[in-house]
C-alpha angles and dihedrals in degrees: 000000000000113000117243114258110239137198087256091057092051092046092051092049093048095043094238137107124275087243089060092051089049091052091050091049097045103024090233096148133002116278123191112261093236090054092046091053091049091052092049091048091051092047091050093049092051093045094241109186096228098050090109090057090049090055091048091051090051092051090051090053103035118061118228116269116231117217121194125207123192107198132171137245108013093212096048113112093219094054092044089053091048092048091053091048091051092050090050093047090052093047093049095047113121143229096359120061117235135171125210118218110197119201121182119209108213091168106064099186109126094239091053091048091050092050092049091048091054093046093051091043090063090063104040142055098228137007142208123195141188103213148143116257107256138141091250091057091044091052091051093049091049091049090051090049090055088053091053093252110133113216123202129196115231125205094344123043124231129209100233104137094224100042109136093232149288127277119189145066124330096257094196088056090046093055094047091047090054091049091048089054093049094048094046099041100041115105091221135040096226138051142086123305124199127210130192128200127186091225137342087236095065103096090202092056092044092052093046091050094048091047091048090054093043094054094050092045090053102037108020108027092164090077119083114212108213127221110293117262123216118213101170085229088281114142094213093050090046090050094051094044092049093051090050091048093050092048093049096046110038091174095051107156103190146006128200123191110197097184141010132321093082094140090061094047092049092048090054092047091052092051091048091050091051089056093050111062091184093050133230127268098234131142114209126195119182140160138263126017112246137139092285098047092041091056090045091053093049092047093048095245092117125034105194134016119199106207133197112225094234098187092051090046091053095046092048092048093051092047093049094046092049091049090051091054098048113124108268094016109156122213108240099176130276114330122209122215107184117191125208111250124235116232123206129189131171088267100058100048110130 
């Protein structure tokens, strides 16, 4: 028969006195939040019967933390999925209570992003933003820092000196992986290769593009990477630019999309394939697995999809933001949390 877990057992596991555990359980005297969390974690690990009461006591004593998220393009499937994951991660957080405030930025001009950041910052304890790197954005992040509101960059880093950190994929790794795929899957060792970015001001896109070029220059010098095309992550612009690229370079060997607009690129590739009964020898690498890219993989229109693990991104963001708002938390410079990418090919579709 399993022995009953006692206050002494919890105290020993947490490295505190039994009196401290008793105070956490019964709220007799104040206990530092960090110590309280350690006691609750130890109680949960041991299976202590009153751990639920400990959590309830903490929620009574500690006000909910409010986390703000500035995302892009309200009608974009990726950002809707990310918003839902962030809400879930906040809801599921234990033992602290936190609330996610999602703000979509339909106007992507840097001044508008900065204004929205400052507005949301007045209502929350910490923020995370998907944004271009621009002096307006930097000024807003620095102003929030002065107010004691840590601000993290999501998906694409920014250069604000006092940003709290970056959470997302390793974009250097992403660019080199895409180049590796093009060089290994192409049926020839020469030819033109196209690359799209959403904007030159996304540091993540810039780093992925540079790394893509660097890998091919080093390992597959027979390929010529063309001038970078900007599609503003707009499917119609991406569609038109892809058609023009395909018409201008009939021997195009590869195409890498570093950001959004994938639906437009895939639409153009499908139309081009319909006009070429004998097909085209073209390797395509794009981002984010969704209904459109999944179908394109299965149909052989796209070869590799580099996917952001949205649930892990959301959980990591919430954890980092809560840690940055703990009482007594000291700013130690920007912190990077790089997530491993998910890779999808036609052969690993569920």
